[in-house]
N, C-alpha and C positions, 0 to 999 in steps of 0.2 A: 504493498500501500504506500509506503513512504516514497519507492522509487516511483510510482505510479503519479504521485503529487508532484515531486520533483520533475519530471518530465512535462507534466502539465503546464506547472507555471512557468516551465522553460519555454515552453511554446508560445504560452501569453506574451512574454516578454520579448520574443524574438520577432514575432507578429508586429509589436508596437515599435520595435527598432525600424523594421522594414517600411511601417508607416510615416515614420518621421524620416526617414531617407527620401522615400516618394516626394513629401511636403516641401522638403527642403530643396530636391533636385531643380524645380524651375526657378529658383533663387541663385544659383549657383553663378557666383561670380568669375570672369576670367581672371586667370592667374598672371601677373607679369613675370616677363620672362626673366626678369633679374631678381625674381622673390627669393632664390634661394641664398642669393649674395645678402640681401637684405635680412632673412632667418639669421644668417650666421653672424651678421653684425650685432643685432639683437641679443642673440645667445652671449655671445662674447660681453656685450654693455651691461645687461642685466646679473650676469655672473661675476662680474669683477667686483670682488672684495664685498659680496653681498649673500654668501652661502653659510657663514658661520652664524655664531650667537654672542652677541647682538649683533643686527645686520642693520644697514643704513636702510635697507629696503622697508623695515619695519619699525619707524621711530617711536617712542615712547609718546602718547597721547595725553593730551590735557583730560582735566576732569569736564565732560559735555555740561552744556547750558539746556536742560532738559524741561521739555514742555510737558507737563502730565495732565492727562483729560481722564477723569474716572468714566467708567462704562457702565457703573453698578455692580450687583453683586454677582459672585461666582460660585460656582461648585463648593460645598464643605466650607462656606462662611468666610471664604475669601473674598477680597476687591478685584474686580477688573480695572485697570488701569491701562490706556494706551501711552506711548513714551514716543516724544519727537525730538531731536535734537539734529544741529547741524553736524554734517560728515565734514569734519575738517582735513581731510586727507588731501595731499598736494601729489600728484603723481610724481613717481620719481622720473619718468622719461619725460624731459623738458618740453618735447614736441607734442607731446600728449595731452598737456595742460589746457590749451583752448579746448579741445574737443570735450574734455572732461568738464569743463565749466558750461558749456551750450546744453549739457544732460541735466536742466536745472531741478527735474525732481528728484533725481539720483543724489542729488546733494544734501538731502534731508534724511537723515537713517529713522527707522521706525521699528518700534517693538510693541507686545503686547504682554502687560505683567499680570498674573495671578497671584496675589499677595495676601499673606495670612496678618502682616504688619506685625510678626512675632520673630522676626529677626532669624528666621528659618534659612537653612543652605535655600540657593537657589539654581535650578536645572535652566541653564540657556539653550532654549531648542533651536536648531537650525534645519530648515526645510532644505527638500531637494530641488531640483533643476524645474523650473517652471511653474514652481508653486509661489508662497508666499501670502496666502490667504489665510488670516488667522483663524477662520473657523475650520478650514481644513488641516492645518496643520496642529489645531486643538484635537483632532478627531486620530489624524495619523500617530501621534504621540501619546495618545490616551491622557490627556493631563490629567483628568480628576484621580487616574490610579497613582499618580505621583504625588499629587496634593494629599489624598489618604495615607502616606506613607510619610508623611512628614518633611516633605520638599515643597518650596513655592518655584513658580515657572514662569519663565520669560521666553516667549517667541520674538526670534529676531526676523527682521525681513533682508535677505542677503542684495547686495547690488543689483542694479536693474531688473528686480522683482517686484510684484506686487504693488504697493504705493510707490515705488522708486521707478517705475517703468516710464521712459521718456515718451509723452504724447505724441501723437502724429502730427506732423507739421515740424516736431523737433529733429528726428532723425528717421521720420516716414514709416515707423515700426511702433505699434503701441503692444506687445505682447510680452508677458512675465517670463523673462530668461534668454530672449532673442539675440540680446547681446551679450550675455555673461554666463559662464564661458562660450567661447567661440573658438572656430581656427584661428582669429586674429590675436596672434600672441599679445600685441600691445595691450588691447583693451582686457583679455585674459588675466596677463599678470596684474595690471592696475586694479582690476578687479579684485584681485585676492587680497592685494595689498591694503583697497581700501577697506574690503570686509574686515580685515584683521584689526586694522587700526580704530575701527566703528566699534568693534566687539570688544575691544579692550576698554574703550573710552565708557561701554556700557558697563562692563565689570566695576570699571571704579565708581559707575553710579551706585549700583546695587550695594556695593560694599557700605558706600557712605550712607546708604537709607538702612544699615543694618544686618545686610545677610552675611551670614554667618560663615559661608564659603559659597563659590562661584564655581559651577561645573558646565561641561557643555555635553549635550547630546545630540549628533547631527546623523540625517540619512541622507545617503546617497552624496551630492553636492554636498550637501550639508555635514557629511562624513568625511569628507575631502577637508573641508574648512575647518571641522573641530581637530582632525589628525594635524592640521597646519598651527593651529592655534595651541596645539600641545607643544608643538617643538620650538614654538617663540619666546611664550613667557609662560613659567610657571608659578606656582601659589606666592611667592617672595618677590616677585616683580610685578610691576604697577601694571593693573589690566590682566593679570594673567590668571590661571584657573587652578583649580585644585584637584580637577578629575574631568574625564574624558570618556564618553563612551560613542563609537563609531559605528554606525548601523547601516548594513549595506554600502560600506563607504568603497570610493574612488579612491586611486592613489596616484595613478598616472593619468593625467589630460592627455599625453601624448600617444599612449596606447590605446585609450578609450577613441579617440577621434581617429586615428588608424585603422583599427579593427572596425568599428561601426561603417566607415567609411570605405571599406575595402571596396565595394563594387559600384562607388557613387561616381559621378563624373568629376566631383571635385578631387577626389582622390587621383582619378587618370591624369588630371591636368597638372595636379601636385607633383604626381611621378615623373611627367613629361619634365616639368620645370625643374628637377633634381633635388626635389624637397623629400626628405625620408623622416621615418619615427625619431631616428636618432636626433636628427636636427631639430626638430620638434621638442624631443625631450630636453635638449639643450636650453631652448628658448625658454622652457618653463619649470628649468631646474630651480629659480630663485623662491619658488612656492611649493615645490613639490614636498609632501609629506615625507617622502624617504631620504630627502635631502640631509635633514639634521637629527641629531638624537633627540628624543624625546625628553622633556622637562620635569615629567610627572615620574613618582615611583610607579614600579609593574603594578603594584596591589591597586593603585587609583586609576588603570586602564581597563577599558574593556572593547571586545569587538564583536560585534553580531552581524552574522553573513547568513545570506539563504545558499541552500546548496543548488537552485534552480535558477539562480539569478543569471541572466543574460544579459543585463543591461551595464550594472557593473560587476563584472563576471567572479566568480569565486576566488580565483587567483589575486584578485587584487585585495579583498578582506585578507586572504592567507599571508599576505606580503606585509601588510601593515601589521597583524599579529607578530609575524616573524621579526619585525623591526622593532616593535615594543616589548618583545620575549613574552608574551601572554600567548595562552590557549584561547582560539576563536571560540565563540556560541554560537553553534550551526544550527539552523531549522531547515526545515524539508523544503518550503516556500521557494517562493522566485523573489524577483524585485517588486513586481506590483501585486501580486498576490502573496502575502506573507504569511501562508499557512504554517502554524506552527510556531510562530514567533513568540507565543505568550511565556514557554518555560525559560527561553534566553533571556526574556527582559525580567522573570521574577529572578532568576538568577542572578542578574546584574542588580536589582533593587537588594538583594542579600548581602551582595558584595560592597555597596556604598553603604547601607545602613550598619553592616559590621565594622565600617572603618569609623563610625561615629558621626559620619554627615548628617544625618538625621536620626530623629528619637527612635524608641523601641518600635521595632517592626509592629505592623499593623497585623492582628492574629482575628479572622474572623471567627 
């Protein structure tokens, strides 16, 4: 039965990938014949002195000026509060700054906070690609479950997603995730730089409001960002995190782009222009979660992955688990149909509660 579930959920994932490739094909741009040289230069620029810790690519943020907007009562006696604050990120590549400033909606960071007001540990939730709607995030991560077990929860919106999508007329596209991440290495690199900068600012705010600890739990693209955050700033550093949970994570953007685009027109054009997966890996190294050692103890880390996942395939989660030195928690389902995920989530919850981040376990 487990093998049947794995095959079925893998088939669902593959169907969605093929649909996405067909939808992207009509909009595939032509590739400049000199694109390879430009990619090599970008890889050198972004890797020059940036791959260690601390890194000039990830400067320490200041405490943000947060606008707090109450949204009413939440589950289990919590209050729902929407947070908005200016994203003070400045692109690392000077030539990217004008384009960055033109996407005005993306210059404000957004999050929704389910808070008890009792100074509990806070889990920052990081959604997957194309998401960013708070209603969907709350259900994908089962927010009431974590509230019931002694955590507050804060759902962050990644750059160019949700309320941060540039409206049509600014860039001609108004779809969550259309711009980030993408095969455009500049926008992808700067998007991850902005995400980590905004997240560290958010962590500073949450701690200033009494959070006893701040951790990250991310899914898919959010899992990648969680792993990146854990490699940039630990609990003793400004805007760092105390624990990290990567759920069906990606860890190599170059591998994902190259694998999923294997039969696409863009892949064919890229190959003809001399672009390779290795060149993409060099260009994306500045934010790749496996580039740097993790900044947290192994006991504060967890990886949850689906055996049937064909969007961020199992080898990506296995690579992150090996890099972190932990055993992954596996379930039989896939990326979209996460059948069997509950046992893995309960194991991670017991792990975090056992570390003292939350009060005693809830026992039904």
